[in-house]
N, C-alpha and C positions, 0 to 999 in steps of 0.2 A: 088575377087567376080566375078562371071560369069554373063554376060548379058543374060537375058531371054526376049524373044519376048513377046508381049502382049498376044498372044495366049497361050504360055507356062506358063506365069504368071497366066492367068485365069484358066488353067487346074490344076495347082498346088494348087491354092486357093480353087477350087471346090473339089479337093481330100482332102484337109485339112478340109473343111466344112463337107464333108461326114463322115470323121473319127470322128470329134467332135460330129456330130449328132448321129452316132452309139454309141459312148461312153455315151452320155446323155441318149439315149434310154435304154441302158444296166443299167445305174445307176438307172433310174426310175423303171425298172423292178425289180432290186435288192431291192430297198426300198419297193416296193409293196409286194414283197415276204416276206421280214422280218416283215412288218406290219401284213401281213396275219398270219404268224407263231406265232407272239406275240399277236394276237387277238386285234390289235389296229386299230381303225377307222380313216382313213386319210380323211381330208376335202380337196376338190379340188375347187379352185376359178373358177368362171365362165370364166374369161378371162385369162386362164393359158397360159404361154409362150409368144412367140413373133409371134403369128399368125396374118398374114396380111389380112386374109379374113374378109370381112365386113358382118355383119348380116343384112339381108333384113327383114323388118317388115311391 
């Protein structure tokens, strides 16, 4: 096993995160397309996903 500096580890993890995010976005688009073609209405919860933004009210 090769030693990776903290900077290299962070870069590698960010790349993995970007790839996983892209895959999740593609899967969501595929599901939306299939639902549209099958004329199925999908319900979306208000607090979907792991959004860290807070709502101000």
